[in-house]
C-alpha positions in Angstrom: -48.5 -15.3 -8.0 -46.6 -18.4 -6.8 -43.9 -16.1 -5.3 -46.6 -14.1 -3.4 -48.1 -17.3 -2.0 -44.7 -18.6 -1.0 -43.9 -15.3 0.7 -47.1 -15.4 2.6 -46.4 -18.9 3.8 -43.0 -17.9 5.0 -44.3 -15.3 7.5 -46.1 -17.8 9.8 -43.0 -19.9 9.9 -41.1 -17.0 11.6 -44.1 -16.3 13.8 -44.4 -19.9 14.8 -40.7 -20.0 15.7 -41.0 -16.9 18.0 -44.2 -18.4 19.5 -42.4 -21.7 20.2 -39.6 -19.8 21.9 -42.0 -18.0 24.1 -43.6 -21.3 25.1 -40.1 -22.6 25.9 -39.5 -19.6 28.0 -42.6 -20.2 30.0 -42.6 -23.9 30.4 -39.2 -25.3 29.6 -36.4 -26.4 31.9 -33.9 -23.9 33.2 -31.5 -24.7 30.4 -34.3 -24.6 27.7 -35.5 -21.3 29.1 -32.0 -19.7 29.0 -31.6 -20.8 25.4 -35.0 -19.4 24.5 -34.2 -16.1 26.1 -31.0 -15.8 24.1 -32.8 -16.7 20.9 -35.6 -14.2 21.5 -33.0 -11.4 22.0 -31.3 -12.3 18.8 -34.6 -12.4 16.9 -35.3 -8.7 17.7 -39.0 -9.5 17.6 -41.0 -7.0 19.7 -43.5 -9.7 20.6 -40.8 -11.1 22.8 -40.6 -7.9 25.0 -43.4 -8.7 27.4 -42.5 -12.3 28.0 -38.9 -11.2 28.7 -40.1 -8.4 31.0 -42.1 -11.0 32.9 -39.0 -13.2 33.3 -37.1 -10.2 34.8 -40.1 -9.3 37.0 -40.5 -12.9 38.2 -37.1 -12.9 39.8 -37.2 -16.7 39.8 -35.3 -17.9 42.8 -31.9 -19.4 42.0 -32.2 -18.5 38.4 -29.8 -15.6 38.1 -28.8 -16.6 34.6 -32.3 -16.1 33.3 -32.6 -12.6 34.8 -29.3 -11.6 33.3 -30.0 -13.0 29.9 -33.6 -11.6 29.8 -32.2 -8.1 30.7 -29.6 -8.5 28.0 -32.2 -9.6 25.4 -34.4 -6.6 26.2 -31.4 -4.4 25.3 -30.8 -6.3 22.0 -34.5 -5.9 21.0 -34.2 -2.2 21.8 -37.9 -1.4 22.5 -38.4 1.7 24.7 -41.3 -0.1 26.5 -38.6 -1.9 28.6 -36.8 1.3 29.8 -38.7 1.8 33.1 -38.2 -1.8 34.0 -34.5 -1.7 33.1 -34.1 1.4 35.3 -35.6 -0.5 38.2 -33.1 -3.3 37.6 -30.3 -0.7 37.3 -31.2 0.8 40.7 -32.0 -2.7 42.0 -35.4 -1.7 43.1 -36.3 -5.4 42.5 -34.0 -6.3 45.4 -32.0 -9.0 43.6 -29.0 -10.4 45.4 -25.6 -8.8 44.5 -24.5 -12.0 42.8 -27.1 -11.7 40.1 -25.0 -8.8 38.6 -28.1 -7.5 36.7 -27.3 -3.8 37.3 -24.3 -3.9 35.0 -26.3 -5.6 32.2 -29.3 -3.2 32.7 -26.9 -0.3 32.2 -25.7 -1.8 29.0 -29.2 -2.5 27.8 -30.2 1.1 28.5 -27.3 2.3 26.5 -28.4 0.1 23.6 -31.9 1.5 23.7 -30.6 5.1 23.9 -33.7 6.6 25.7 -33.1 9.9 27.4 -35.1 8.8 30.4 -32.1 6.7 31.4 -29.6 9.5 31.6 -30.2 10.6 35.2 -30.4 7.0 36.6 -27.2 6.2 34.7 -25.5 9.3 36.1 -26.5 8.1 39.6 -25.1 4.7 38.8 -21.7 6.1 38.1 -21.1 6.1 41.9 -22.1 2.4 42.3 -18.6 1.1 41.9 -17.0 -1.5 39.6 -18.4 -2.9 37.3 -21.6 -0.9 37.3 -19.7 2.4 37.1 -18.0 1.3 33.9 -21.2 0.0 32.3 -23.1 3.2 33.2 -20.3 5.3 31.7 -20.3 3.3 28.5 -24.1 3.6 28.3 -24.0 7.4 28.8 -21.5 7.6 25.9 -23.9 5.7 23.6 -26.8 8.0 24.5 -24.5 11.1 24.1 -26.4 13.5 26.3 -24.2 16.5 27.5 -25.7 16.3 31.0 -23.3 13.3 31.5 -20.1 15.3 30.8 -19.5 16.7 34.3 -20.4 13.4 36.1 -18.0 11.5 33.8 -15.3 14.0 34.5 -15.8 13.4 38.2 -15.2 9.7 37.6 -11.8 10.6 36.1 -10.9 12.7 39.1 -11.5 9.8 41.5 -8.5 7.4 41.6 -10.8 4.9 43.3 -12.7 4.6 40.1 -9.6 3.9 38.0 -11.1 0.6 36.6 -13.9 2.7 35.0 -11.5 5.3 33.5 -11.4 3.6 30.0 -15.3 3.6 29.8 -15.5 7.2 31.0 -12.9 8.3 28.6 -14.6 6.6 25.6 -17.9 8.1 26.7 -16.5 11.6 26.9 -15.0 11.1 23.5 -18.3 10.0 21.9 -20.1 13.0 23.4 -17.2 15.2 22.2 -17.7 18.1 24.6 -14.6 20.4 24.9 -15.0 20.4 28.7 -13.4 17.0 28.6 -10.1 18.3 27.2 -8.4 19.5 30.4 -9.3 16.3 32.4 -8.0 14.2 29.6 -4.8 16.1 29.5 -4.4 15.4 33.3 -5.0 11.7 32.6 -2.3 11.8 29.9 0.1 13.2 32.4 -0.3 10.5 35.1 3.2 9.2 35.5 3.3 7.5 38.8 0.9 5.1 40.6 -1.4 6.7 43.1 -1.6 3.7 45.4 -4.5 1.9 43.6 -3.4 -1.5 42.2 -5.0 -0.6 38.8 -2.5 2.2 38.5 0.3 -0.3 38.1 2.1 -1.1 34.8 0.1 -1.9 31.7 -3.3 -0.6 33.1 -1.8 2.8 33.6 -0.3 2.8 30.1 -3.6 1.7 28.6 -5.4 4.6 30.2 -2.8 7.1 29.0 -3.0 5.7 25.5 -6.8 6.0 25.6 -6.5 9.6 26.8 -4.2 10.5 23.9 -6.6 8.8 21.4 -9.5 10.7 22.9 -7.8 14.1 22.6 -7.2 13.3 19.0 -10.8 12.5 18.4 -12.0 15.6 20.1 -9.5 17.6 18.1 -9.0 20.6 20.4 -5.7 22.4 19.8 -5.3 23.0 23.6 -3.9 19.4 23.7 -1.2 20.1 21.1 1.8 20.9 23.4 0.9 18.0 25.8 0.6 15.5 23.0 3.9 16.8 21.4 5.6 16.2 24.7 4.3 12.7 25.0 5.3 11.9 21.4 8.9 12.6 22.2 9.2 11.9 25.9 6.8 9.2 27.1 8.4 6.0 28.3 5.5 4.0 26.9 5.8 3.4 23.1 2.0 2.9 22.9 1.4 6.4 24.4 3.9 7.9 22.0 2.1 6.1 19.1 -1.4 7.3 20.1 -0.1 10.8 20.8 1.4 11.0 17.3 -1.9 9.7 15.8 -3.8 12.4 17.8 -1.5 15.2 16.5 -2.4 14.1 13.0 -6.1 14.2 13.7 -5.8 17.7 15.2 -3.9 18.6 12.0 -2.0 21.6 13.4 1.1 22.5 11.3 2.9 23.5 14.6 3.2 19.7 15.3 5.3 19.2 12.2 8.8 19.4 13.7 7.7 17.1 16.6 6.4 14.5 14.2 9.5 14.6 12.0 11.6 14.0 15.1 9.3 11.1 15.9 10.3 9.5 12.6 13.5 8.3 14.3 11.7 6.6 17.2 13.0 3.1 17.8 9.4 1.8 17.7 8.0 1.2 14.2 4.5 1.9 15.3 5.4 5.4 16.5 7.3 6.0 13.2 4.3 4.9 11.2 1.8 7.0 13.1 4.1 10.0 12.9 4.2 9.5 9.1 0.5 9.2 8.8 0.0 12.3 11.1 2.3 14.4 8.9 0.3 13.3 5.8 -2.9 14.5 7.6 -1.3 17.9 8.2 -0.6 17.9 4.5 0.9 20.7 2.4 2.2 22.8 5.3 4.4 19.8 6.3 5.9 19.4 2.8 8.9 21.8 3.1 10.3 20.4 6.3 9.7 16.8 5.1 11.8 17.6 2.0 14.5 18.8 4.2 14.2 15.6 6.2 14.9 13.5 3.1 18.5 14.5 3.6 18.8 13.6 7.3 21.5 11.2 8.2 19.1 9.0 10.1 17.8 6.4 7.6 14.5 6.0 9.5 13.8 9.7 9.2 14.7 9.6 5.5 12.4 6.7 4.9 9.6 8.2 7.0 9.8 11.5 5.2 9.7 9.8 1.9 6.7 7.7 2.8 4.9 10.7 4.2 5.5 12.8 1.0 4.1 9.9 -1.0 1.0 9.8 1.2 0.6 13.6 0.8 0.7 13.1 -2.9 -0.2 15.9 -5.3 0.5 18.8 -2.9 4.1 17.6 -2.6 4.7 17.4 -6.4 5.6 21.1 -7.2 8.1 21.4 -4.2 9.7 18.1 -5.1 10.0 19.3 -8.8 11.9 22.3 -7.5 14.3 20.1 -5.6 14.7 17.9 -8.7 15.8 21.0 -10.7 18.0 22.2 -7.8 21.8 21.9 -7.4 22.2 19.1 -4.9 22.4 15.7 -6.7 21.6 13.7 -3.6 18.4 15.7 -3.0 17.5 15.3 -6.7 17.8 11.6 -6.5 15.6 11.3 -3.4 13.0 13.7 -4.8 12.9 11.6 -8.0 12.2 8.4 -6.0 9.4 10.1 -4.2 7.9 11.5 -7.4 8.1 8.0 -8.9 6.2 6.5 -6.0 3.6 9.3 -6.1 2.9 8.0 -9.6 0.6 9.2 -12.3 -0.1 12.7 -10.9 3.7 13.4 -11.2 4.0 12.4 -14.9 3.3 15.7 -16.6 5.5 17.8 -14.3 8.3 15.2 -14.8 7.8 15.4 -18.6 8.3 19.1 -18.2 11.6 18.6 -16.4 12.9 16.6 -19.4 13.3 20.0 -21.1 15.8 21.2 -18.5 19.2 22.0 -19.9 21.0 20.1 -17.2 21.6 16.5 -18.4 21.8 15.2 -14.8 18.4 16.8 -14.1 17.0 15.2 -17.2 18.4 11.8 -16.1 16.8 11.8 -12.7 13.5 12.8 -14.2 13.8 10.0 -16.7 14.5 7.5 -13.9 11.4 8.7 -12.1 9.2 8.4 -15.2 10.6 4.9 -15.8 9.7 4.0 -12.2 6.1 5.1 -12.7 5.9 2.6 -15.6 3.0 2.0 -17.9 1.0 5.2 -17.2 4.0 7.2 -18.4 4.3 5.5 -21.8 1.9 7.7 -23.9 3.3 11.0 -22.5 6.8 9.8 -23.2 5.9 8.8 -26.8 4.7 12.4 -27.4 8.1 13.8 -26.6 10.0 11.3 -28.8 9.4 14.0 -31.5 10.5 16.9 -29.4 12.7 19.4 -31.2 15.3 19.1 -28.5 17.5 16.0 -29.1 18.4 15.6 -25.5 14.7 15.3 -24.6 14.2 12.7 -27.4 17.2 10.8 -26.1 16.1 10.6 -22.4 12.5 9.8 -23.5 13.9 6.8 -25.5 15.9 5.7 -22.4 12.8 5.9 -20.2 10.7 3.9 -22.6 13.3 1.2 -22.7 13.3 0.9 -19.0 9.5 0.7 -18.9 9.6 -2.0 -21.6 6.1 -1.4 -23.1 5.6 -2.9 -26.6 3.7 0.3 -27.7 7.0 2.0 -27.9 8.6 -0.4 -30.4 7.6 1.3 -33.7 8.3 4.8 -32.5 11.7 3.7 -31.2 12.5 2.0 -34.5 11.7 5.4 -36.1 14.3 6.9 -33.8 17.0 4.7 -35.3 17.2 7.2 -38.1 17.3 10.2 -35.8 20.0 12.8 -36.7 21.4 12.7 -33.1 23.7 9.8 -32.2 22.5 9.7 -28.6 18.9 9.4 -29.6 19.8 6.5 -32.0 21.9 4.8 -29.3 19.2 5.1 -26.6 16.6 3.9 -29.0 18.7 0.8 -29.8 19.2 0.1 -26.1 15.5 0.6 -25.5 14.5 -1.9 -28.2 16.9 -4.4 -26.7 15.3 -4.0 -23.3 11.8 -4.4 -24.7 13.0 -7.7 -26.2 10.7 -10.2 -27.8 7.9 -7.8 -29.0 10.6 -5.8 -30.9 11.9 -8.9 -32.9 9.6 -9.0 -35.9 9.5 -5.2 -36.4 13.3 -5.2 -36.2 13.6 -8.0 -38.8 11.3 -6.0 -41.1 13.6 -3.0 -40.7 16.7 -5.1 -41.4 15.1 -6.5 -44.6 14.0 -3.1 -45.8 16.7 -2.2 -48.3 15.2 1.2 -48.6 16.4 2.1 -45.1 19.8 3.7 -44.7 22.7 1.4 -43.8 23.0 2.7 -40.2 19.3 2.0 -39.4 19.6 -1.6 -40.7 22.9 -2.1 -38.8 21.3 -0.8 -35.5 18.4 -3.3 -36.1 21.0 -6.1 -36.4 22.7 -5.0 -33.2 19.4 -4.9 -31.3 18.3 -8.3 -32.7 21.7 -9.8 -31.8 21.5 -8.6 -28.2 17.9 -9.7 -27.8 19.2 -13.2 -28.9 16.0 -14.5 -30.5 16.5 -17.4 -32.9 14.2 -15.8 -35.4 17.0 -13.4 -36.2 19.3 -16.2 -37.6 17.9 -16.6 -41.1 17.6 -12.8 -41.7 21.3 -12.5 -40.6 22.3 -15.3 -43.0 20.5 -13.4 -45.7 22.3 -10.2 -44.8 25.7 -11.9 -45.4 25.0 -11.4 -49.1 23.9 -7.8 -48.8 25.6 -5.3 -51.1 26.5 -3.2 -48.2 29.8 -4.1 -46.5 28.6 -2.7 -43.2 25.5 -4.8 -43.2 27.5 -8.0 -43.9 29.9 -7.1 -41.1 27.2 -6.5 -38.5 25.2 -9.6 -39.7 28.4 -11.7 -39.0 28.8 -10.1 -35.6 25.1 -10.8 -34.9 25.5 -14.4 -35.7 28.5 -14.7 -33.5 26.6 -13.1 -30.6 23.6 -15.4 -31.1 26.1 -18.3 -31.0 25.1 -22.0 -31.1 21.7 -21.6 -32.6 23.4 -20.0 -35.7 25.9 -22.8 -36.3 23.9 -25.1 -38.6 22.6 -22.2 -40.8 26.2 -20.9 -41.0 27.5 -24.3 -42.0 24.9 -24.4 -44.8 26.0 -20.8 -45.8 29.6 -22.0 -46.3 28.2 -23.7 -49.5 26.5 -20.6 -50.8 27.2 -19.5 -54.3 28.1 -16.1 -53.2 31.8 -16.0 -52.1 31.0 -13.1 -49.7 28.4 -15.2 -47.9 30.9 -18.1 -47.7 33.6 -15.9 -46.3 31.4 -14.1 -43.7 29.8 -17.4 -42.7 33.1 -19.0 -42.1 34.3 -15.9 -40.2 31.3 -16.1 -38.0 31.9 -19.8 -37.3 35.4 -19.1 -36.3 34.3 -16.4 -33.9 31.5 -18.6 -32.4 34.4 -20.5 -31.0 34.5 -24.0 -29.4 30.9 -25.1 -30.3 31.8 -24.7 -34.0 34.9 -26.9 -33.9 33.2 -30.2 -34.8 31.2 -28.7 -37.7 34.4 -27.1 -39.1 36.3 -30.4 -38.8 33.4 -32.1 -40.7 33.7 -29.4 -43.4 37.4 -30.3 -43.9 36.7 -34.1 -43.8 33.7 -34.2 -46.1 34.6 -31.5 -48.5 31.2 -30.1 -47.9 32.3 -26.5 -47.8 33.6 -24.5 -50.6 37.3 -23.4 -50.9 36.8 -20.3 -48.8 35.3 -22.4 -46.0 38.1 -25.0 -46.1 40.7 -22.3 -46.2 39.4 -20.4 -43.3 38.5 -23.5 -41.3 41.9 -25.0 -41.9 43.8 -21.8 -40.8 41.6 -21.4 -37.8 42.0 -24.9 -36.6 45.8 -25.0 -37.3 46.3 -21.6 -35.5 44.0 -22.6 -32.6 42.1 -19.4 -33.1 38.7 -20.9 -32.0 37.7 -19.5 -28.6 34.5 -18.4 -26.9 33.4 -15.2 -28.4 34.5 -12.0 -26.7 31.9 -9.6 -25.3 30.7 -7.5 -28.2 30.7 -3.8 -27.6 28.7 -1.6 -29.9 
């Protein structure tokens, strides 16, 4: 109930505001009246129409601003009641001096209201000259009545009306009548000034650009050859750019070769619009675009690639055919495009992994890795494929993506029968990094696993270089398996400094194998281990093995930075 009362109270507040503005309009100073007129127009309140019409009718001497603003305000409110009066202002039946400039604003206001009664007066106003001609043309475009087409075309045929050409072109475009096509083609072909100062330089180019845009909006194929010529030959880059855009809107495949040629234009805007236009043509443009991927011109290559990405799914099958073809350079470029197309290309690329050609498999793998996270689940499904090469490239792709979801399946691949699968799984786990550390430690400590799986877990942990691997490596120095002890030593060497203190402690272990391998690791760690080894000799802290190995290493100057470890 309170909200209803508040809402009711709010209505008079608005009403009071409009009433106050009407009073200001009647009795205020010139400046106050002008402000009130503007505010009433912005309010859109129909109660303001009659007071505003009175202001226009009064024609207060010396108060041109008030007449202009009242005329404009009537257009903003948009009430058809004002149409007859606005027509009088347009035709200057009120007899205002020329410096009032009310005719132009009246034309604009009639266009805003959109009443068909205004069409004939606006057509007559096309011959009034600048700026009324332009305002009338613009208004006729907003109303959209086809009666205006021929009169607007006549404006375009009169070089003396050149300043109104842009408004006439836009009006014809909004009406969309095909009668406008030929006149617009003629405007597109204006190459030399006709003696009117507006034909010079930028104004001429602006009109040609607008004509190209209009032909694209109308979409009539009669403009195709003319626009194609302008795309490649026009001296003005803006006209080339808008002509390319227009060809895309028309969407005729016959423009494909022209637009591909435009991909090497020196102007980036032309190249971009040609690319977008080709994408609008769509599937028919795909084969020549694929050919263009191998053009020598890098702009054409780049533009063709960008366009195929914009086309998306319709380009996938032809690109897959290229991927499975003979030319390696074409394969690589097709793979990059498929990668950028993204998720829709995943399943077709997964299918390519089953190709017998390892190079084809590889480029498909690179494309899948480039797609990233969306490709993880599909790749995980083929880690169990019966074909070992498919399993291997899937592991490689998962490593490049680096998603933690792949860790456990990849650890499972460490016991694959195929060496390439095991190797790729190990490298993949290394690339994934930190999320793989704890699962790999569990694998290392699982004495039920075969020796090679545990060794590969050590290798992966060592390359990841996480300190959490040090203690499990120390533990592995006493493993019953020689291979595990060896790789644990190598792992500690690779980890380096963080392993020194645990290794020093291990030189006192009861197990002679642990002492020997710990000392071996310290020696291979190199220079950072010198001081701890010297302390071992001085303090007698280490066992006989430690002293013997440390003494020999120091005497023979064998300590050095560890070499790169190759697995």
